[in-house]
C-alpha positions as CSV (number, residue, x, y, z in Angstrom):
1,M,-13.1,-13.1,-10.8
2,C,-12.6,-9.7,-8.2
3,R,-15.8,-9.1,-7.1
4,A,-16.9,-12.1,-6.6
5,M,-13.9,-13.5,-4.5
6,L,-15.1,-10.3,-2.4
7,S,-18.2,-10.2,-1.9
8,D,-18.5,-14.7,-2.5
9,V,-16.4,-16.4,-1.0
10,A,-18.2,-19.5,-1.5
11,A,-18.9,-18.7,-5.3
12,A,-15.5,-17.6,-6.1
13,R,-14.0,-20.7,-4.8
14,P,-15.2,-23.0,-7.5
15,L,-13.8,-21.1,-10.5
16,I,-10.7,-20.7,-9.0
17,E,-10.1,-23.7,-8.1
18,R,-10.6,-24.5,-12.4
19,A,-8.8,-22.4,-13.9
20,A,-6.6,-23.7,-10.5
21,R,-6.3,-27.2,-12.2
22,E,-6.0,-25.8,-16.0
23,Q,-3.7,-23.7,-15.7
24,P,-1.3,-25.1,-12.9
25,D,1.3,-22.1,-12.6
26,V,0.5,-19.7,-12.7
27,A,1.1,-17.9,-9.3
28,L,-2.1,-15.8,-9.6
29,W,-4.5,-18.3,-8.5
30,H,-2.9,-20.4,-6.1
31,Q,-2.7,-16.6,-5.0
32,S,-6.1,-15.9,-5.5
33,L,-7.2,-19.6,-3.7
34,G,-5.5,-17.5,-0.4
35,F,-6.9,-15.0,-0.7
36,V,-10.4,-16.7,-0.5
37,S,-8.7,-19.1,2.7
38,W,-8.3,-16.3,4.5
39,R,-10.9,-14.7,4.0
40,E,-12.9,-18.4,4.8
41,G,-10.8,-18.2,8.3
42,R,-8.8,-22.2,6.5
43,H,-5.4,-20.3,7.4
44,A,-3.3,-23.8,6.4
45,D,-5.6,-24.3,3.5
46,A,-4.2,-20.7,2.9
47,V,-0.5,-21.3,3.5
48,A,-0.5,-24.3,1.2
49,A,-1.9,-21.5,-1.7
50,L,0.0,-19.0,-0.2
51,T,3.2,-21.5,-0.6
52,R,2.2,-22.2,-4.1
53,A,2.2,-18.9,-5.6
54,L,5.8,-18.4,-4.0
55,E,7.2,-20.5,-6.0
56,L,5.7,-19.5,-8.8
57,A,6.4,-16.5,-8.3
58,P,9.4,-15.9,-5.6
59,E,10.1,-12.4,-6.2
60,S,6.6,-11.2,-5.6
61,L,7.0,-8.9,-1.6
62,E,3.3,-8.9,-1.8
63,I,3.0,-12.9,-2.2
64,K,5.6,-13.4,0.7
65,H,4.6,-10.9,3.5
66,F,0.9,-12.2,2.8
67,L,1.7,-15.9,3.1
68,G,4.1,-14.5,6.7
69,G,1.2,-13.1,8.1
70,E,-0.8,-16.5,7.2
71,Q,1.9,-18.4,8.5
72,F,1.5,-16.4,11.5
73,E,-2.3,-17.3,12.3
74,A,-2.0,-20.4,11.5
75,G,1.0,-20.9,14.5
76,Q,3.2,-21.1,12.1
77,W,6.0,-18.6,14.4
78,K,8.8,-19.9,12.9
79,E,8.0,-20.0,9.3
80,C,6.5,-16.7,10.0
81,I,10.0,-15.1,10.4
82,A,11.4,-14.9,7.1
83,N,8.4,-13.5,4.9
84,L,8.3,-11.3,7.1
85,T,11.2,-9.3,7.4
């Protein structure tokens, strides 16, 4: 799936969405949806997916930083500060 995420985002999205539906409490699937959304330039969707991922894995600095970057890209400047500092 990682290879699909890097080379064929359109093919990866339905696979990851299915995994997230089947295992909604797995942060990796939501983080992966955030990555795919970022690759597609869908920053608001990335923020939503990464917010859920961070709820599931609040200790993850990687997710937190990625979320902050996407919040910045989505124009959520006040919200991004807490995740980028």
